[in-house]
N, C-alpha and C positions, 0 to 999 in steps of 0.2 A: 197802327194798322199793319197787318201782316202781308207778306207777298201774296199769299193765297187769296186773301180778301181783295187785294188790289187787282190781281189778275181777273178774278171773277167779275169785279165791278167794271173794269175796262172792257171786258168781253161783252157784258150786257149792254154797255153804252154803245159799243160798235154794232151790236145786233139791232138795237133800237134805231141808230142812225141809218143803218143799211135799209131797214124796213121803211123808214120815212123817205129815204132817197128813192127806193124802188116804187113806193106808192106815188110820190110826187112825179116821177118820170112817166109812169104809165097813166097818170091822170092827164098829163099834157098830151100824151099819145091819144088817149080817148077823146079829148077835146078836138085834136087835129083831125081825127077820123070821123068825128060826129057820132060816136057810140057812147053808151052809158058806161061809166067806170066800173060798175058792178059786173057787167058782162065781160069786160076786158080783163078784170082781175081774175076771174075764173079761169081764163085761158093763160094768163101771164104769171100765175103763182110759181111755176117751176123756174122762171127767170130769176127769182129771188136767190136760188141756190146754184144754178148752172145755166149755161147758155145753150138754148135750143135753137133750131133753125128759125122759128118765128121771132124769138128774142133777138137773134142776130140781125134779122131784117129790120126790126124796129130800131135797134141800136144804129145800124148803118144809115137808115133814112134820117134819124135825128142828127147824126154827126154830119151828114151831107148838108143838112139844113142849117148847120152851124150851132147846134145845141148839144151840150154835153149829155152823154147817155149813161144809164145805170150799168154798172158792172158788179158781179157778185163777189168780188175779192174781199170786200169789207165784211160780208156775211161770214166767209170762211175764216178771216182773221178773228172776228168776234167769237165764233164757235171754238176755234183753237185756243184762244186765251181763256175762255170760260172753262173748257175741258181741262186745260192745264191747271187752272186754279182749283178744280175739283179733285184732281188726283195728287196734288202736292200734299205731303204729310202735314198734319196739324201740329203746330208748336215746334219746340226744339226736338231734334232727334238725339237719342242717347245711344251709346254703343250697346251691342247685344249683351256682352259680358264685361262686367266691370271688375278689374282685379281687386281683390280685397287687400287693403293695406295690412302689412304685418308689423306688429309692434316689436321693436328691438329693445330688449331690456338692457340697461347699463350693467356692466360687470365691475365689481370692485375688487 
């Protein structure tokens, strides 16, 4: 397995874990608020990528209640690893110009 493939795989795994964490957190928020998860997700999808004022309110209330809250750092780590895996060169890199070996003939 190449480094490129490993970085892309780890990045995708981080993105999936982040999305599951985000959905699970806001599912608990929806249950606590007594609203449907579908309507809350429509308003909370930006929280997957950055912290808005409503996101911060939900995070703070959850933390004050003693529950861990979602933070978007795992999303950015996953995106960064995936992007790095996409831009790394494929296979071995070779020098641009390879000097041609010169044959030295023996002298008698």
